[in-house]
Biopython code that builds the backbone (N, CA, C, O; Angstrom):
import numpy as np
from Bio.PDB.StructureBuilder import StructureBuilder

atoms = [
    (1, "MET", "N", (81.111, 94.964, 102.494)),
    (1, "MET", "CA", (80.239, 94.563, 101.360)),
    (1, "MET", "C", (78.617, 94.515, 102.249)),
    (1, "MET", "O", (78.788, 94.000, 103.354)),
    (2, "SER", "N", (77.468, 94.835, 102.061)),
    (2, "SER", "CA", (76.789, 94.616, 103.502)),
    (2, "SER", "C", (75.647, 93.505, 103.035)),
    (2, "SER", "O", (75.016, 93.505, 101.977)),
    (3, "ARG", "N", (75.585, 92.792, 103.863)),
    (3, "ARG", "CA", (74.839, 90.979, 103.649)),
    (3, "ARG", "C", (73.354, 91.440, 104.162)),
    (3, "ARG", "O", (73.303, 92.428, 104.895)),
    (4, "ASP", "N", (72.156, 90.770, 103.810)),
    (4, "ASP", "CA", (70.856, 90.724, 103.976)),
    (4, "ASP", "C", (71.349, 89.277, 105.451)),
    (4, "ASP", "O", (72.060, 88.273, 105.446)),
    (5, "HIS", "N", (70.799, 89.719, 106.112)),
    (5, "HIS", "CA", (71.267, 88.821, 107.688)),
    (5, "HIS", "C", (69.383, 87.837, 107.029)),
    (5, "HIS", "O", (69.233, 86.616, 107.064)),
    (6, "ARG", "N", (68.574, 88.594, 106.655)),
    (6, "ARG", "CA", (67.379, 87.833, 106.052)),
    (6, "ARG", "C", (67.195, 87.455, 105.781)),
    (6, "ARG", "O", (66.082, 86.987, 106.018)),
    (7, "LYS", "N", (68.417, 86.757, 104.275)),
    (7, "LYS", "CA", (68.196, 85.417, 103.800)),
    (7, "LYS", "C", (69.078, 84.417, 104.512)),
    (7, "LYS", "O", (69.323, 83.489, 103.742)),
    (8, "LEU", "N", (69.548, 84.287, 105.487)),
    (8, "LEU", "CA", (69.992, 83.341, 106.115)),
    (8, "LEU", "C", (69.335, 82.858, 107.186)),
    (8, "LEU", "O", (69.025, 83.416, 108.239)),
    (9, "ASN", "N", (69.041, 81.056, 106.556)),
    (9, "ASN", "CA", (68.513, 80.119, 107.155)),
    (9, "ASN", "C", (68.363, 80.720, 109.331)),
    (9, "ASN", "O", (67.415, 80.949, 110.082)),
    (10, "VAL", "N", (70.077, 80.725, 109.501)),
    (10, "VAL", "CA", (70.461, 80.237, 110.554)),
    (10, "VAL", "C", (69.562, 81.811, 111.925)),
    (10, "VAL", "O", (68.979, 81.938, 113.001)),
    (11, "PHE", "N", (70.203, 82.735, 110.521)),
    (11, "PHE", "CA", (69.153, 84.390, 111.266)),
    (11, "PHE", "C", (67.622, 84.186, 111.565)),
    (11, "PHE", "O", (67.058, 84.971, 112.327)),
    (12, "HIS", "N", (67.099, 83.388, 111.113)),
    (12, "HIS", "CA", (65.951, 82.554, 111.122)),
    (12, "HIS", "C", (65.456, 81.714, 112.120)),
    (12, "HIS", "O", (64.563, 81.696, 112.966)),
    (13, "GLN", "N", (66.402, 81.003, 111.690)),
    (13, "GLN", "CA", (66.236, 79.804, 113.032)),
    (13, "GLN", "C", (66.448, 80.617, 114.836)),
    (13, "GLN", "O", (65.678, 80.647, 115.796)),
    (14, "ALA", "N", (67.943, 81.213, 114.618)),
    (14, "ALA", "CA", (68.185, 82.097, 116.177)),
    (14, "ALA", "C", (66.990, 82.930, 116.136)),
    (14, "ALA", "O", (66.971, 83.404, 117.272)),
    (15, "ASP", "N", (66.191, 83.298, 115.640)),
    (15, "ASP", "CA", (65.386, 84.313, 115.265)),
    (15, "ASP", "C", (63.929, 84.169, 116.113)),
    (15, "ASP", "O", (63.423, 84.866, 116.993)),
    (16, "GLY", "N", (63.642, 83.346, 115.657)),
    (16, "GLY", "CA", (62.706, 82.472, 116.138)),
    (16, "GLY", "C", (62.639, 81.748, 117.495)),
    (16, "GLY", "O", (61.606, 81.802, 118.162)),
    (17, "LEU", "N", (63.391, 81.279, 117.785)),
    (17, "LEU", "CA", (64.271, 81.359, 119.208)),
    (17, "LEU", "C", (63.693, 81.605, 120.235)),
    (17, "LEU", "O", (63.125, 80.793, 120.966)),
    (18, "ILE", "N", (63.805, 82.914, 120.394)),
    (18, "ILE", "CA", (63.911, 83.761, 120.828)),
    (18, "ILE", "C", (62.751, 83.930, 121.653)),
    (18, "ILE", "O", (62.977, 83.403, 122.742)),
    (19, "PRO", "N", (61.287, 84.581, 121.590)),
    (19, "PRO", "CA", (59.759, 84.250, 121.654)),
    (19, "PRO", "C", (60.141, 82.274, 122.705)),
    (19, "PRO", "O", (60.186, 82.118, 123.926)),
    (20, "ALA", "N", (60.239, 81.708, 122.137)),
    (20, "ALA", "CA", (60.650, 80.301, 122.646)),
    (20, "ALA", "C", (61.405, 80.244, 124.018)),
    (20, "ALA", "O", (61.060, 79.327, 124.763)),
    (21, "VAL", "N", (62.571, 81.250, 124.541)),
    (21, "VAL", "CA", (63.538, 81.232, 124.978)),
    (21, "VAL", "C", (62.132, 81.830, 126.853)),
    (21, "VAL", "O", (61.614, 81.387, 127.878)),
    (22, "TYR", "N", (62.313, 83.267, 125.847)),
    (22, "TYR", "CA", (61.289, 84.526, 127.232)),
    (22, "TYR", "C", (60.149, 83.509, 127.116)),
    (22, "TYR", "O", (60.185, 83.199, 128.307)),
    (23, "GLU", "N", (59.177, 82.754, 126.631)),
    (23, "GLU", "CA", (58.164, 81.732, 126.959)),
    (23, "GLU", "C", (58.688, 80.710, 127.945)),
    (23, "GLU", "O", (57.986, 80.140, 128.781)),
    (24, "GLY", "N", (59.842, 80.551, 127.791)),
    (24, "GLY", "CA", (60.182, 78.306, 128.652)),
    (24, "GLY", "C", (60.910, 79.665, 130.040)),
    (24, "GLY", "O", (61.080, 79.237, 131.182)),
    (25, "THR", "N", (61.143, 80.692, 129.831)),
    (25, "THR", "CA", (62.182, 81.001, 131.082)),
    (25, "THR", "C", (60.931, 82.008, 132.171)),
    (25, "THR", "O", (61.047, 82.245, 133.373)),
    (26, "ALA", "N", (59.828, 82.422, 131.258)),
    (26, "ALA", "CA", (59.276, 82.957, 132.230)),
    (26, "ALA", "C", (58.345, 82.105, 133.504)),
    (26, "ALA", "O", (57.535, 82.625, 134.271)),
    (27, "THR", "N", (58.717, 80.785, 133.447)),
    (27, "THR", "CA", (57.721, 80.253, 134.963)),
    (27, "THR", "C", (59.204, 80.352, 136.153)),
    (27, "THR", "O", (59.184, 80.107, 137.359)),
    (28, "PHE", "N", (60.210, 80.723, 135.431)),
    (28, "PHE", "CA", (61.612, 80.770, 136.318)),
    (28, "PHE", "C", (61.365, 81.260, 137.859)),
    (28, "PHE", "O", (60.745, 82.257, 138.230)),
    (29, "PRO", "N", (61.698, 80.766, 138.254)),
    (29, "PRO", "CA", (61.729, 81.623, 139.803)),
    (29, "PRO", "C", (61.814, 82.581, 140.326)),
    (29, "PRO", "O", (62.990, 82.507, 140.682)),
    (30, "ALA", "N", (61.450, 83.546, 140.702)),
    (30, "ALA", "CA", (61.157, 85.235, 141.062)),
    (30, "ALA", "C", (62.618, 85.096, 141.442)),
    (30, "ALA", "O", (63.200, 85.940, 140.760)),
    (31, "GLU", "N", (63.118, 84.730, 141.867)),
    (31, "GLU", "CA", (64.727, 84.811, 142.742)),
    (31, "GLU", "C", (65.338, 85.140, 141.262)),
    (31, "GLU", "O", (65.681, 86.302, 141.043)),
    (32, "GLU", "N", (65.502, 84.042, 140.124)),
    (32, "GLU", "CA", (66.455, 83.985, 138.831)),
    (32, "GLU", "C", (65.921, 85.027, 138.313)),
    (32, "GLU", "O", (66.733, 85.624, 137.605)),
    (33, "ARG", "N", (65.426, 85.263, 138.334)),
    (33, "ARG", "CA", (65.231, 86.900, 137.055)),
    (33, "ARG", "C", (66.000, 87.564, 137.212)),
    (33, "ARG", "O", (65.405, 88.412, 136.546)),
    (34, "PHE", "N", (67.002, 88.134, 137.536)),
    (34, "PHE", "CA", (67.643, 88.967, 137.319)),
    (34, "PHE", "C", (69.099, 87.920, 137.322)),
    (34, "PHE", "O", (70.200, 88.315, 136.939)),
    (35, "ASN", "N", (68.840, 86.647, 137.795)),
    (35, "ASN", "CA", (70.277, 85.628, 137.608)),
    (35, "ASN", "C", (70.312, 84.715, 135.896)),
    (35, "ASN", "O", (70.283, 85.161, 134.749)),
    (36, "LEU", "N", (70.359, 83.818, 136.242)),
    (36, "LEU", "CA", (70.555, 82.516, 135.190)),
    (36, "LEU", "C", (69.281, 83.043, 134.373)),
    (36, "LEU", "O", (69.718, 82.999, 133.224)),
    (37, "CYS", "N", (67.927, 83.529, 134.279)),
    (37, "CYS", "CA", (66.636, 84.087, 133.162)),
    (37, "CYS", "C", (67.455, 84.912, 132.480)),
    (37, "CYS", "O", (67.552, 84.910, 131.253)),
    (38, "SER", "N", (68.147, 85.734, 133.332)),
    (38, "SER", "CA", (68.273, 86.500, 132.606)),
    (38, "SER", "C", (69.225, 86.789, 131.698)),
    (38, "SER", "O", (69.270, 87.589, 130.763)),
    (39, "GLN", "N", (70.276, 85.685, 132.307)),
    (39, "GLN", "CA", (71.587, 85.469, 131.308)),
    (39, "GLN", "C", (71.119, 84.581, 130.013)),
    (39, "GLN", "O", (71.622, 84.730, 128.900)),
    (40, "VAL", "N", (69.643, 83.232, 130.443)),
    (40, "VAL", "CA", (69.652, 82.882, 128.699)),
    (40, "VAL", "C", (69.320, 83.585, 127.805)),
    (40, "VAL", "O", (69.814, 83.538, 126.678)),
    (41, "ARG", "N", (68.088, 84.642, 128.310)),
    (41, "ARG", "CA", (67.332, 85.138, 127.324)),
    (41, "ARG", "C", (68.941, 86.402, 126.745)),
    (41, "ARG", "O", (68.959, 86.738, 125.560)),
    (42, "ARG", "N", (70.330, 87.042, 127.902)),
    (42, "ARG", "CA", (70.757, 88.096, 126.811)),
    (42, "ARG", "C", (71.627, 86.531, 125.963)),
    (42, "ARG", "O", (71.762, 86.999, 124.832)),
    (43, "SER", "N", (71.872, 85.945, 125.930)),
    (43, "SER", "CA", (72.493, 84.262, 124.706)),
    (43, "SER", "C", (71.594, 84.063, 123.862)),
    (43, "SER", "O", (71.969, 83.944, 122.696)),
    (44, "ALA", "N", (70.389, 83.980, 124.106)),
    (44, "ALA", "CA", (69.717, 83.882, 123.343)),
    (44, "ALA", "C", (69.587, 85.071, 122.271)),
    (44, "ALA", "O", (69.882, 84.683, 121.140)),
    (45, "VAL", "N", (69.251, 86.303, 122.338)),
    (45, "VAL", "CA", (69.432, 87.416, 121.749)),
    (45, "VAL", "C", (70.521, 87.263, 121.197)),
    (45, "VAL", "O", (70.310, 86.935, 120.029)),
    (46, "SER", "N", (72.100, 87.355, 121.519)),
    (46, "SER", "CA", (72.765, 87.754, 120.819)),
    (46, "SER", "C", (73.579, 86.701, 119.945)),
    (46, "SER", "O", (74.652, 86.737, 119.342)),
    (47, "VAL", "N", (72.641, 85.798, 120.137)),
    (47, "VAL", "CA", (73.133, 84.520, 118.419)),
    (47, "VAL", "C", (72.923, 85.312, 117.208)),
    (47, "VAL", "O", (73.662, 85.540, 116.250)),
    (48, "ALA", "N", (71.281, 85.811, 117.595)),
    (48, "ALA", "CA", (70.666, 86.639, 116.683)),
    (48, "ALA", "C", (71.310, 87.799, 116.154)),
    (48, "ALA", "O", (71.788, 87.894, 115.024)),
    (49, "THR", "N", (71.292, 88.724, 117.094)),
    (49, "THR", "CA", (72.700, 89.988, 116.881)),
    (49, "THR", "C", (73.660, 90.287, 116.068)),
    (49, "THR", "O", (73.971, 91.182, 115.281)),
    (50, "ASN", "N", (74.293, 88.682, 116.715)),
    (50, "ASN", "CA", (75.294, 88.552, 116.054)),
    (50, "ASN", "C", (75.437, 88.559, 114.756)),
    (50, "ASN", "O", (76.067, 89.280, 113.981)),
    (51, "ILE", "N", (74.491, 87.290, 114.587)),
    (51, "ILE", "CA", (74.925, 87.041, 112.942)),
    (51, "ILE", "C", (73.999, 88.382, 112.584)),
    (51, "ILE", "O", (74.169, 88.108, 111.397)),
    (52, "VAL", "N", (73.265, 89.449, 112.538)),
    (52, "VAL", "CA", (73.345, 90.748, 111.769)),
    (52, "VAL", "C", (74.028, 91.578, 111.753)),
    (52, "VAL", "O", (73.903, 92.589, 111.062)),
    (53, "GLU", "N", (75.187, 91.255, 112.758)),
    (53, "GLU", "CA", (76.091, 92.710, 113.207)),
    (53, "GLU", "C", (77.482, 92.256, 112.227)),
    (53, "GLU", "O", (78.361, 92.950, 111.716)),
    (54, "GLY", "N", (77.225, 90.682, 112.226)),
    (54, "GLY", "CA", (78.630, 90.089, 111.133)),
    (54, "GLY", "C", (78.448, 90.661, 109.608)),
    (54, "GLY", "O", (79.291, 91.215, 108.903)),
    (55, "CYS", "N", (76.678, 90.258, 109.241)),
    (55, "CYS", "CA", (76.073, 90.895, 107.849)),
    (55, "CYS", "C", (76.335, 92.349, 107.058)),
    (55, "CYS", "O", (76.486, 92.867, 105.951)),
    (56, "ALA", "N", (76.265, 92.614, 108.589)),
    (56, "ALA", "CA", (76.558, 94.554, 108.183)),
    (56, "ALA", "C", (78.252, 94.937, 108.295)),
    (56, "ALA", "O", (78.573, 96.125, 108.316)),
    (57, "ARG", "N", (79.191, 93.973, 108.357)),
    (57, "ARG", "CA", (80.064, 94.095, 108.515)),
    (57, "ARG", "C", (80.982, 94.007, 106.945)),
    (57, "ARG", "O", (80.724, 93.078, 106.179)),
    (58, "ARG", "N", (81.908, 94.912, 106.622)),
    (58, "ARG", "CA", (82.586, 94.935, 104.879)),
    (58, "ARG", "C", (83.219, 93.824, 104.704)),
    (58, "ARG", "O", (83.331, 93.274, 103.609)),
    (59, "THR", "N", (83.696, 93.393, 105.793)),
    (59, "THR", "CA", (84.883, 92.482, 105.218)),
    (59, "THR", "C", (84.240, 90.544, 105.600)),
    (59, "THR", "O", (83.440, 90.159, 106.454)),
    (60, "THR", "N", (84.868, 89.901, 104.751)),
    (60, "THR", "CA", (84.521, 88.490, 105.336)),
    (60, "THR", "C", (85.086, 87.828, 106.417)),
    (60, "THR", "O", (84.667, 86.772, 106.890)),
    (61, "ARG", "N", (86.381, 88.689, 106.932)),
    (61, "ARG", "CA", (87.233, 88.057, 108.267)),
    (61, "ARG", "C", (86.214, 89.113, 109.223)),
    (61, "ARG", "O", (86.560, 88.554, 110.264)),
    (62, "ASP", "N", (85.697, 89.681, 109.485)),
    (62, "ASP", "CA", (85.031, 90.529, 109.898)),
    (62, "ASP", "C", (83.168, 89.297, 110.523)),
    (62, "ASP", "O", (82.734, 88.794, 111.560)),
    (63, "TYR", "N", (82.799, 89.398, 109.218)),
    (63, "TYR", "CA", (81.722, 88.331, 108.615)),
    (63, "TYR", "C", (81.983, 87.285, 109.662)),
    (63, "TYR", "O", (81.315, 87.165, 110.689)),
    (64, "LEU", "N", (82.771, 86.710, 109.401)),
    (64, "LEU", "CA", (83.501, 84.978, 109.798)),
    (64, "LEU", "C", (83.622, 85.322, 111.857)),
    (64, "LEU", "O", (83.612, 84.314, 112.563)),
    (65, "HIS", "N", (83.714, 86.625, 112.511)),
    (65, "HIS", "CA", (84.275, 86.972, 113.701)),
    (65, "HIS", "C", (82.533, 86.376, 114.248)),
    (65, "HIS", "O", (81.902, 85.357, 114.529)),
    (66, "PHE", "N", (82.428, 87.655, 114.144)),
    (66, "PHE", "CA", (80.606, 87.458, 114.509)),
    (66, "PHE", "C", (79.767, 86.461, 114.372)),
    (66, "PHE", "O", (78.892, 86.223, 115.205)),
    (67, "ILE", "N", (79.986, 85.648, 113.099)),
    (67, "ILE", "CA", (79.491, 84.437, 113.291)),
    (67, "ILE", "C", (80.317, 82.967, 114.118)),
    (67, "ILE", "O", (79.882, 81.816, 114.133)),
    (68, "ASN", "N", (81.416, 83.408, 114.657)),
    (68, "ASN", "CA", (81.854, 82.793, 115.483)),
    (68, "ASN", "C", (81.341, 83.598, 117.104)),
    (68, "ASN", "O", (81.004, 83.085, 118.171)),
    (69, "ILE", "N", (81.433, 84.592, 116.812)),
    (69, "ILE", "CA", (80.092, 84.999, 118.174)),
    (69, "ILE", "C", (79.044, 84.153, 118.816)),
    (69, "ILE", "O", (78.920, 83.554, 119.884)),
    (70, "ALA", "N", (78.219, 84.380, 117.547)),
    (70, "ALA", "CA", (76.791, 83.730, 117.337)),
    (70, "ALA", "C", (77.128, 82.439, 117.431)),
    (70, "ALA", "O", (76.303, 81.996, 118.230)),
    (71, "THR", "N", (77.781, 81.622, 117.130)),
    (71, "THR", "CA", (77.788, 80.305, 117.795)),
    (71, "THR", "C", (78.429, 79.169, 118.903)),
    (71, "THR", "O", (78.457, 77.944, 119.023)),
    (72, "GLY", "N", (79.007, 80.578, 119.757)),
    (72, "GLY", "CA", (80.108, 80.399, 120.805)),
    (72, "GLY", "C", (78.550, 81.047, 121.968)),
    (72, "GLY", "O", (78.596, 80.782, 123.170)),
    (73, "SER", "N", (77.154, 81.966, 121.308)),
    (73, "SER", "CA", (76.417, 82.220, 121.989)),
    (73, "SER", "C", (75.436, 81.296, 122.359)),
    (73, "SER", "O", (74.997, 81.194, 123.504)),
    (74, "ALA", "N", (74.883, 80.225, 120.835)),
    (74, "ALA", "CA", (73.921, 79.994, 121.069)),
    (74, "ALA", "C", (74.663, 78.068, 121.636)),
    (74, "ALA", "O", (73.999, 77.123, 122.062)),
    (75, "ALA", "N", (75.847, 78.124, 121.446)),
    (75, "ALA", "CA", (76.735, 76.776, 122.942)),
    (75, "ALA", "C", (75.926, 77.170, 123.943)),
    (75, "ALA", "O", (75.155, 76.413, 124.532)),
    (76, "GLU", "N", (76.127, 78.830, 124.263)),
    (76, "GLU", "CA", (75.884, 79.409, 125.739)),
    (76, "GLU", "C", (74.648, 78.993, 125.682)),
    (76, "GLU", "O", (74.497, 77.877, 126.179)),
    (77, "THR", "N", (73.709, 79.484, 125.258)),
    (77, "THR", "CA", (72.442, 79.257, 125.480)),
    (77, "THR", "C", (71.925, 77.779, 125.884)),
    (77, "THR", "O", (71.364, 77.538, 126.953)),
    (78, "LEU", "N", (72.265, 76.578, 124.616)),
    (78, "LEU", "CA", (71.872, 75.489, 125.053)),
    (78, "LEU", "C", (72.121, 75.004, 126.246)),
    (78, "LEU", "O", (71.304, 74.298, 126.838)),
    (79, "TYR", "N", (73.748, 75.462, 126.925)),
    (79, "TYR", "CA", (74.193, 74.968, 127.739)),
    (79, "TYR", "C", (73.889, 75.786, 129.360)),
    (79, "TYR", "O", (74.403, 75.514, 130.445)),
    (80, "LEU", "N", (73.058, 76.654, 129.085)),
    (80, "LEU", "CA", (72.656, 77.792, 130.330)),
    (80, "LEU", "C", (70.710, 76.697, 130.268)),
    (80, "LEU", "O", (70.191, 76.392, 131.341)),
    (81, "LEU", "N", (70.209, 76.426, 129.297)),
    (81, "LEU", "CA", (68.615, 75.477, 128.983)),
    (81, "LEU", "C", (68.992, 74.258, 129.627)),
    (81, "LEU", "O", (68.078, 73.648, 130.183)),
    (82, "GLU", "N", (70.101, 73.790, 129.669)),
    (82, "GLU", "CA", (69.740, 72.550, 130.064)),
    (82, "GLU", "C", (70.325, 72.463, 131.441)),
    (82, "GLU", "O", (70.427, 71.383, 132.023)),
    (83, "LEU", "N", (70.838, 73.989, 132.134)),
    (83, "LEU", "CA", (71.475, 73.834, 132.860)),
    (83, "LEU", "C", (70.396, 74.100, 134.056)),
    (83, "LEU", "O", (70.346, 73.738, 135.232)),
    (84, "SER", "N", (69.507, 74.941, 133.176)),
    (84, "SER", "CA", (68.026, 75.722, 133.571)),
    (84, "SER", "C", (66.764, 73.997, 133.696)),
    (84, "SER", "O", (65.735, 73.867, 134.360)),
    (85, "SER", "N", (67.560, 72.837, 132.627)),
    (85, "SER", "CA", (66.240, 71.411, 133.401)),
    (85, "SER", "C", (66.862, 71.121, 134.484)),
    (85, "SER", "O", (66.110, 71.102, 135.459)),
    (86, "ARG", "N", (68.579, 70.747, 134.831)),
    (86, "ARG", "CA", (68.820, 70.173, 135.736)),
    (86, "ARG", "C", (68.538, 70.216, 137.542)),
    (86, "ARG", "O", (68.625, 69.522, 138.555)),
    (87, "LEU", "N", (68.019, 72.023, 136.886)),
    (87, "LEU", "CA", (67.624, 73.100, 138.323)),
    (87, "LEU", "C", (66.223, 72.434, 138.578)),
    (87, "LEU", "O", (65.700, 72.547, 139.686)),
    (88, "GLY", "N", (65.642, 71.774, 137.610)),
    (88, "GLY", "CA", (63.973, 71.814, 137.567)),
    (88, "GLY", "C", (63.182, 73.250, 137.149)),
    (88, "GLY", "O", (61.956, 73.365, 137.163)),
    (89, "PHE", "N", (63.938, 74.104, 136.851)),
    (89, "PHE", "CA", (63.210, 74.809, 136.101)),
    (89, "PHE", "C", (62.742, 75.283, 134.680)),
    (89, "PHE", "O", (62.190, 76.294, 134.246)),
    (90, "LEU", "N", (63.226, 74.054, 134.124)),
    (90, "LEU", "CA", (62.584, 73.959, 133.249)),
    (90, "LEU", "C", (61.864, 71.971, 133.029)),
    (90, "LEU", "O", (62.299, 70.991, 133.635)),
    (91, "SER", "N", (60.913, 71.986, 132.164)),
    (91, "SER", "CA", (60.665, 70.833, 132.524)),
    (91, "SER", "C", (61.636, 69.825, 131.125)),
    (91, "SER", "O", (62.001, 70.415, 130.108)),
    (92, "ALA", "N", (61.929, 68.263, 131.340)),
    (92, "ALA", "CA", (62.376, 67.400, 130.106)),
    (92, "ALA", "C", (61.419, 67.528, 128.838)),
    (92, "ALA", "O", (60.787, 66.627, 128.288)),
    (93, "GLU", "N", (61.442, 68.057, 128.713)),
    (93, "GLU", "CA", (60.240, 67.501, 127.718)),
    (93, "GLU", "C", (60.594, 68.811, 126.733)),
    (93, "GLU", "O", (61.205, 68.579, 125.690)),
    (94, "VAL", "N", (60.142, 70.434, 127.119)),
    (94, "VAL", "CA", (60.805, 72.110, 126.783)),
    (94, "VAL", "C", (62.455, 71.672, 126.642)),
    (94, "VAL", "O", (63.050, 71.787, 125.571)),
    (95, "TYR", "N", (62.945, 71.279, 127.583)),
    (95, "TYR", "CA", (64.672, 71.189, 127.186)),
    (95, "TYR", "C", (64.667, 70.431, 126.224)),
    (95, "TYR", "O", (65.172, 70.917, 125.212)),
    (96, "ARG", "N", (64.114, 68.943, 126.101)),
    (96, "ARG", "CA", (64.985, 68.124, 123.963)),
    (96, "ARG", "C", (63.826, 68.776, 123.751)),
    (96, "ARG", "O", (62.962, 68.021, 124.198)),
    (97, "ASP", "N", (63.155, 70.041, 123.195)),
    (97, "ASP", "CA", (62.739, 70.117, 122.146)),
    (97, "ASP", "C", (63.493, 71.570, 121.837)),
    (97, "ASP", "O", (63.518, 71.789, 120.626)),
    (98, "PHE", "N", (64.264, 72.867, 122.830)),
    (98, "PHE", "CA", (65.771, 73.123, 122.947)),
    (98, "PHE", "C", (66.593, 72.978, 122.300)),
    (98, "PHE", "O", (67.034, 73.620, 121.346)),
    (99, "ASP", "N", (67.064, 71.503, 123.104)),
    (99, "ASP", "CA", (68.158, 70.980, 122.549)),
    (99, "ASP", "C", (68.091, 70.522, 121.001)),
    (99, "ASP", "O", (68.860, 71.016, 120.176)),
    (100, "THR", "N", (67.182, 69.604, 120.675)),
    (100, "THR", "CA", (66.857, 69.529, 119.402)),
    (100, "THR", "C", (67.059, 70.502, 117.504)),
    (100, "THR", "O", (67.510, 70.267, 116.383)),
    (101, "LYS", "N", (66.018, 72.154, 118.649)),
    (101, "LYS", "CA", (66.526, 73.263, 117.843)),
    (101, "LYS", "C", (67.905, 73.899, 117.784)),
    (101, "LYS", "O", (68.466, 74.095, 116.705)),
    (102, "TYR", "N", (68.361, 74.171, 118.772)),
    (102, "TYR", "CA", (69.761, 74.939, 119.084)),
    (102, "TYR", "C", (71.042, 73.869, 118.650)),
    (102, "TYR", "O", (72.122, 74.361, 118.325)),
    (103, "ASN", "N", (70.860, 72.450, 118.667)),
    (103, "ASN", "CA", (71.948, 71.299, 117.874)),
    (103, "ASN", "C", (71.383, 72.021, 116.277)),
    (103, "ASN", "O", (72.204, 72.782, 115.765)),
    (104, "ARG", "N", (70.200, 71.834, 115.589)),
    (104, "ARG", "CA", (70.140, 72.328, 114.473)),
    (104, "ARG", "C", (70.965, 73.825, 113.886)),
    (104, "ARG", "O", (71.704, 74.000, 112.917)),
    (105, "LEU", "N", (70.530, 74.633, 114.800)),
    (105, "LEU", "CA", (71.009, 76.010, 114.930)),
    (105, "LEU", "C", (72.672, 76.275, 114.563)),
    (105, "LEU", "O", (73.116, 76.982, 113.658)),
    (106, "LEU", "N", (73.434, 75.468, 115.570)),
    (106, "LEU", "CA", (74.879, 75.250, 115.837)),
    (106, "LEU", "C", (75.677, 74.379, 114.642)),
    (106, "LEU", "O", (76.827, 74.452, 114.209)),
    (107, "ALA", "N", (74.458, 73.466, 114.291)),
    (107, "ALA", "CA", (75.094, 72.856, 113.325)),
    (107, "ALA", "C", (74.584, 73.690, 111.257)),
    (107, "ALA", "O", (74.677, 73.567, 110.036)),
    (108, "GLY", "N", (74.274, 74.159, 111.959)),
    (108, "GLY", "CA", (73.905, 75.906, 110.842)),
    (108, "GLY", "C", (74.913, 76.257, 110.869)),
    (108, "GLY", "O", (75.544, 75.832, 109.901)),
    (109, "LEU", "N", (75.357, 76.737, 111.377)),
    (109, "LEU", "CA", (76.235, 77.641, 111.919)),
    (109, "LEU", "C", (77.961, 77.882, 111.704)),
    (109, "LEU", "O", (78.884, 78.691, 111.605)),
    (110, "GLN", "N", (77.592, 76.649, 111.721)),
    (110, "GLN", "CA", (78.878, 75.524, 111.853)),
    (110, "GLN", "C", (79.130, 75.725, 110.046)),
    (110, "GLN", "O", (80.029, 76.375, 109.511)),
    (111, "LYS", "N", (78.280, 75.123, 109.529)),
    (111, "LYS", "CA", (78.257, 75.217, 108.128)),
    (111, "LYS", "C", (78.775, 76.327, 107.169)),
    (111, "LYS", "O", (79.508, 76.504, 106.196)),
    (112, "LEU", "N", (77.855, 77.034, 108.134)),
    (112, "LEU", "CA", (78.133, 78.572, 107.534)),
    (112, "LEU", "C", (80.072, 78.972, 107.729)),
    (112, "LEU", "O", (81.001, 79.454, 107.081)),
    (113, "GLN", "N", (79.783, 78.386, 109.043)),
    (113, "GLN", "CA", (81.612, 79.047, 109.875)),
    (113, "GLN", "C", (82.565, 78.340, 108.244)),
    (113, "GLN", "O", (83.381, 78.842, 107.470)),
    (114, "HIS", "N", (82.198, 77.594, 108.299)),
    (114, "HIS", "CA", (83.393, 76.305, 107.189)),
    (114, "HIS", "C", (83.630, 77.209, 105.820)),
    (114, "HIS", "O", (84.647, 77.420, 105.159)),
    (115, "SER", "N", (81.967, 77.748, 105.642)),
    (115, "SER", "CA", (81.744, 78.012, 104.466)),
    (115, "SER", "C", (82.608, 79.411, 104.020)),
    (115, "SER", "O", (83.020, 79.534, 102.867)),
    (116, "LEU", "N", (82.834, 80.449, 105.056)),
    (116, "LEU", "CA", (82.873, 81.382, 105.395)),
    (116, "LEU", "C", (84.830, 81.277, 105.339)),
    (116, "LEU", "O", (85.581, 82.113, 104.838)),
    (117, "GLU", "N", (85.164, 80.147, 105.938)),
    (117, "GLU", "CA", (86.642, 79.810, 106.182)),
    (117, "GLU", "C", (87.510, 80.258, 104.886)),
    (117, "GLU", "O", (88.612, 80.798, 104.787)),
    (118, "HIS", "N", (86.376, 79.725, 103.749)),
    (118, "HIS", "CA", (87.124, 79.097, 102.588)),
    (118, "HIS", "C", (86.928, 80.329, 101.946)),
    (118, "HIS", "O", (86.912, 80.119, 100.733)),
    (119, "THR", "N", (86.774, 81.505, 102.198)),
    (119, "THR", "CA", (86.151, 82.570, 101.443)),
    (119, "THR", "C", (86.896, 83.467, 101.559)),
    (119, "THR", "O", (86.994, 84.276, 100.636)),
    (120, "ALA", "N", (87.748, 83.622, 102.871)),
    (120, "ALA", "CA", (88.256, 84.473, 103.869)),
    (120, "ALA", "C", (89.788, 84.566, 103.256)),
    (120, "ALA", "O", (90.642, 85.242, 103.829)),
]
sb = StructureBuilder()
sb.init_structure("model")
sb.init_model(0)
sb.init_chain("A")
sb.init_seg("    ")
for serial, (resi, resn, name, xyz) in enumerate(atoms, 1):
    if name == "N":
        sb.init_residue(resn, " ", resi, " ")
    sb.init_atom(name, np.array(xyz, "f"), 0.0, 1.0, " ", f" {name:<3s}", serial, name[0])
structure = sb.get_structure()
């Protein structure tokens, strides 16, 4: 059974955060380009791509597995953004905005997980 990821609010939230993460990390020091900057960007992209991949899976169990991975990636991204703020690569204001949006995304992903666990 293929699901349409474009119908999920969590997908739109995750997808919408990717350009913001790229913009926010564009000012990282050059020596972080292949380190923290790259890791933050990859984890942000991973959230949306795992939602898409999960939606394409045939079973609810497989779908749930990828939503779990997306949730982990969202938590990872939030931590890396917080670390970036502590290291002085992101302003406190930019980090607070990410914190609010990623916590909202995490809540939505957890709600989706909960609903899938009751149907799996």
